[in-house]
C-alpha positions as CSV (number, residue, x, y, z in Angstrom):
1,X,-86.9,6.3,-6.1
2,X,-85.7,8.7,-3.9
3,X,-84.7,8.4,-0.3
4,X,-88.1,9.3,0.7
5,X,-89.7,6.9,-1.5
6,X,-87.4,4.6,0.0
7,X,-88.0,4.7,3.6
8,X,-91.9,5.0,2.5
9,X,-91.8,2.0,0.5
10,X,-90.0,-0.2,3.7
11,X,-92.7,1.3,5.8
12,X,-95.4,0.3,3.9
13,X,-94.1,-3.3,3.7
14,X,-93.5,-3.5,7.5
15,X,-96.9,-2.7,8.0
16,X,-98.0,-5.4,5.5
17,X,-95.6,-7.7,7.8
18,X,-96.9,-6.3,11.0
19,X,-100.3,-7.1,9.9
20,X,-100.2,-10.3,8.6
21,X,-98.1,-11.7,11.7
22,X,-101.2,-9.8,14.0
23,X,-103.7,-11.7,11.9
24,X,-102.5,-14.8,11.9
25,X,-101.9,-14.3,15.7
26,X,-105.8,-13.4,16.3
27,X,-106.6,-16.5,14.0
28,X,-104.1,-18.8,16.4
29,X,-105.5,-17.5,19.7
30,X,-109.0,-18.9,18.3
31,X,-107.3,-22.3,18.0
32,X,-105.4,-22.0,21.4
33,X,-106.4,-25.3,23.0
34,X,-105.6,-27.2,19.8
35,X,-101.7,-25.5,19.4
36,X,-101.4,-26.2,23.1
37,X,-102.6,-29.9,22.8
38,X,-100.6,-30.2,20.0
39,X,-97.3,-29.0,21.6
40,X,-97.8,-30.6,24.8
41,X,-98.4,-34.0,23.3
42,X,-94.2,-34.7,23.3
43,X,-94.9,-34.0,27.4
44,X,-98.0,-36.6,27.5
45,X,-96.4,-38.8,25.6
46,X,-93.2,-39.1,28.1
47,X,-96.0,-39.4,30.8
48,X,-97.7,-42.2,29.4
49,X,-94.4,-44.1,28.9
50,X,-93.1,-43.3,32.3
51,X,-96.6,-43.9,34.6
52,X,-94.5,-44.4,37.5
53,X,-93.5,-40.5,37.3
54,X,-95.8,-37.8,38.6
55,X,-95.9,-35.9,35.4
56,X,-98.0,-32.5,35.1
57,X,-98.1,-29.0,33.8
58,X,-98.9,-26.2,36.1
59,X,-99.7,-22.2,35.5
60,X,-97.7,-20.7,38.2
61,X,-99.8,-17.4,38.8
62,X,-103.1,-16.2,38.0
63,X,-101.8,-14.3,34.8
64,X,-99.8,-17.4,33.0
65,X,-102.6,-19.1,31.3
66,X,-103.2,-15.6,29.8
67,X,-99.6,-15.0,28.8
68,X,-99.4,-18.7,27.7
69,X,-102.0,-17.5,25.0
70,X,-101.0,-14.8,23.8
71,X,-97.2,-16.1,23.6
72,X,-98.2,-19.4,21.4
73,X,-100.6,-17.4,19.6
74,X,-97.9,-14.8,18.5
75,X,-95.0,-17.9,17.7
76,X,-97.9,-19.6,15.8
77,X,-98.6,-16.4,14.2
78,X,-95.1,-15.8,13.0
79,X,-94.6,-19.3,11.4
80,X,-97.9,-19.0,9.7
81,X,-97.1,-15.7,8.3
82,X,-93.4,-16.3,7.3
83,X,-93.9,-16.6,3.7
84,X,-95.9,-13.2,3.7
85,X,-92.7,-12.1,5.7
86,X,-90.5,-13.5,3.1
87,X,-92.1,-12.4,0.0
88,X,-92.1,-8.6,1.2
89,X,-88.8,-8.6,2.4
90,X,-88.4,-10.0,-1.4
91,X,-90.4,-7.4,-3.2
92,X,-88.8,-4.6,-1.2
93,X,-84.9,-5.3,-2.8
94,X,-86.4,-6.9,-6.3
95,X,-86.6,-3.4,-8.0
96,X,-83.2,-3.4,-7.8
97,X,-82.2,-6.4,-9.4
98,X,-81.2,-7.6,-13.2
99,X,-83.8,-10.1,-14.4
100,X,-81.3,-13.3,-13.6
101,X,-80.8,-11.7,-10.5
102,X,-84.8,-11.8,-9.7
103,X,-84.9,-15.7,-10.8
104,X,-82.1,-16.6,-8.4
105,X,-83.8,-14.6,-5.6
106,X,-86.9,-16.0,-6.3
107,X,-85.7,-19.7,-6.3
108,X,-83.8,-18.8,-2.8
109,X,-87.4,-17.7,-1.6
110,X,-89.2,-21.1,-2.9
111,X,-86.3,-23.3,-1.2
112,X,-86.3,-21.2,2.2
113,X,-90.0,-21.7,3.0
114,X,-90.3,-25.6,2.9
115,X,-86.6,-26.0,4.3
116,X,-87.7,-24.0,7.3
117,X,-90.9,-25.4,7.8
118,X,-89.2,-28.9,7.4
119,X,-86.4,-28.3,10.3
120,X,-89.5,-27.1,12.7
121,X,-91.3,-30.2,11.5
122,X,-88.2,-32.4,12.4
123,X,-87.7,-30.3,15.8
124,X,-91.0,-31.4,16.5
125,X,-90.7,-35.0,15.7
126,X,-87.6,-35.6,18.3
127,X,-88.7,-33.8,21.1
128,X,-90.7,-36.9,22.6
129,X,-87.0,-38.8,22.6
130,X,-85.3,-35.5,24.0
131,X,-87.6,-35.2,26.9
132,X,-87.4,-38.7,27.6
133,X,-83.3,-38.5,28.1
134,X,-83.5,-35.2,29.8
135,X,-86.2,-36.7,32.2
136,X,-84.4,-39.8,32.7
137,X,-81.6,-37.8,35.0
138,X,-84.0,-37.3,37.3
139,X,-83.5,-39.0,40.8
140,X,-85.7,-41.9,41.7
141,X,-88.6,-40.5,44.0
142,X,-88.7,-37.1,42.1
143,X,-91.5,-36.0,40.1
144,X,-91.6,-33.6,36.9
145,X,-94.2,-31.0,37.6
146,X,-93.2,-28.4,34.8
147,X,-94.4,-24.7,34.9
148,X,-96.2,-24.1,31.3
149,X,-94.4,-21.2,30.4
150,X,-90.9,-22.7,31.3
151,X,-92.0,-26.0,29.0
152,X,-93.4,-23.8,26.3
153,X,-90.1,-21.7,25.8
154,X,-88.1,-24.2,25.5
155,X,-90.3,-26.5,22.8
156,X,-90.7,-22.9,21.2
157,X,-87.2,-22.6,21.0
158,X,-86.4,-26.7,20.5
159,X,-88.3,-26.2,17.2
160,X,-87.6,-22.6,15.8
161,X,-83.7,-23.7,16.0
162,X,-84.3,-26.4,14.1
163,X,-86.3,-24.5,11.4
164,X,-83.5,-21.4,11.3
165,X,-80.7,-24.2,11.2
166,X,-81.9,-25.7,8.1
167,X,-81.4,-22.7,6.7
168,X,-77.7,-23.0,6.5
169,X,-77.7,-24.2,2.8
170,X,-79.2,-21.8,1.6
171,X,-76.7,-19.3,3.1
172,X,-74.1,-21.6,1.4
173,X,-75.3,-21.5,-2.0
174,X,-76.2,-17.8,-2.0
175,X,-72.2,-17.1,-1.0
176,X,-71.7,-19.4,-3.9
177,X,-73.7,-17.1,-6.4
178,X,-72.0,-14.3,-5.4
179,X,-68.8,-15.4,-5.9
180,X,-67.5,-15.6,-2.6
181,X,-67.7,-19.8,-1.8
182,X,-66.7,-21.6,-4.8
183,X,-67.9,-25.2,-4.9
184,X,-64.4,-26.5,-5.1
185,X,-63.5,-24.5,-1.8
186,X,-67.0,-26.4,-0.2
187,X,-65.5,-29.8,-1.1
188,X,-62.0,-29.1,0.2
189,X,-63.5,-27.7,3.6
190,X,-66.2,-30.4,3.8
191,X,-64.1,-32.0,7.2
192,X,-63.7,-28.7,9.1
193,X,-67.3,-27.9,8.0
194,X,-68.8,-31.2,9.2
195,X,-67.1,-30.6,12.8
196,X,-68.7,-26.9,12.9
197,X,-72.1,-28.7,12.2
198,X,-71.9,-30.7,15.4
199,X,-70.3,-27.8,17.6
200,X,-73.6,-25.7,16.4
201,X,-75.8,-28.4,16.5
202,X,-74.3,-29.1,20.3
203,X,-74.4,-25.4,21.5
204,X,-77.6,-24.4,19.5
205,X,-80.2,-26.8,20.6
206,X,-81.3,-26.3,24.0
207,X,-80.7,-29.7,24.9
208,X,-77.3,-30.9,26.1
209,X,-78.0,-34.6,24.7
210,X,-75.9,-36.8,22.0
211,X,-79.1,-38.0,20.7
212,X,-80.6,-34.0,19.5
213,X,-77.2,-32.9,18.4
214,X,-76.3,-36.1,16.3
215,X,-80.5,-35.5,14.5
216,X,-79.7,-31.8,14.3
217,X,-76.3,-32.6,12.8
218,X,-76.8,-35.5,10.6
219,X,-79.4,-33.7,8.0
220,X,-77.3,-30.3,8.3
221,X,-74.0,-32.5,7.5
222,X,-76.6,-33.6,4.1
223,X,-77.5,-30.8,3.2
224,X,-74.2,-29.2,3.3
225,X,-73.4,-31.9,0.2
226,X,-76.3,-31.0,-1.2
227,X,-75.5,-27.5,-0.9
228,X,-72.4,-28.5,-2.6
229,X,-73.9,-30.5,-5.4
230,X,-76.0,-27.3,-6.2
231,X,-72.8,-24.9,-6.3
232,X,-71.0,-27.1,-8.8
233,X,-73.6,-26.8,-11.1
234,X,-74.2,-23.0,-10.5
235,X,-70.4,-23.0,-10.8
236,X,-70.2,-25.1,-14.1
237,X,-73.3,-22.6,-15.7
238,X,-70.9,-19.6,-14.9
239,X,-67.8,-21.6,-16.4
240,X,-69.6,-22.2,-19.5
241,X,-70.5,-18.4,-19.7
242,X,-67.3,-17.0,-19.1
243,X,-66.2,-14.8,-22.1
244,X,-62.9,-16.5,-23.6
245,X,-61.2,-13.3,-23.5
246,X,-60.9,-13.1,-19.8
247,X,-58.2,-16.0,-19.8
248,X,-55.8,-14.0,-22.1
249,X,-52.7,-12.9,-20.8
250,X,-52.7,-8.8,-20.4
251,X,-49.5,-8.8,-22.4
252,X,-50.8,-11.3,-25.1
253,X,-52.3,-9.9,-28.0
254,X,-56.4,-10.8,-28.2
255,X,-57.9,-12.8,-31.2
256,X,-60.7,-10.2,-31.4
């Protein structure tokens, strides 16, 4: 393909991605009340568990309800369309890959989507506990009356951070596949990696409580060792496929 053809192909893929997000967002808009109730549930759970505290969600201005509908619809639309977005990205680069690279990249694509969705689910699952810890710092006699836009901005960022964080092992295995990060180095640096994971969890999560940090860092640590295990299997396969003549010294005569 010429450079112009590559640009036209990229434009076509980009249009498909934009259309998929647009359509998914429109569909999500029809289920706005269900999405609103789903994301509001952790806040409602805190209110029911603490009836002595005045809790409510409020729209700050006349246009806030419409703005919230649009932002939540786009948020759900991007998550719902993520398989299409990843597939279009893969389809754009696949013509330049070999048969083996195509199989590897397709395996990465298959692992990325469930890991991202698993991370999003975990972020949503621990929201009630995180909110309880954060609201627990409110002085006695005060109320937790939240603006809808601020609350949903916090919730969506919270969920997305967990989803993106769970892609960490995919990046590690990808670096191993291209030969940058062998399994031995992953194992040798596991202590530094665990410290980095906990620091990343403390910085990346929108909350500052240790509970959220630990719940986020613990599965990432497990996924780190899972990535090491996969990298170890890949390194063994590479070692078996390695030609013997590559180990012959330059000054030594080859048997071939």
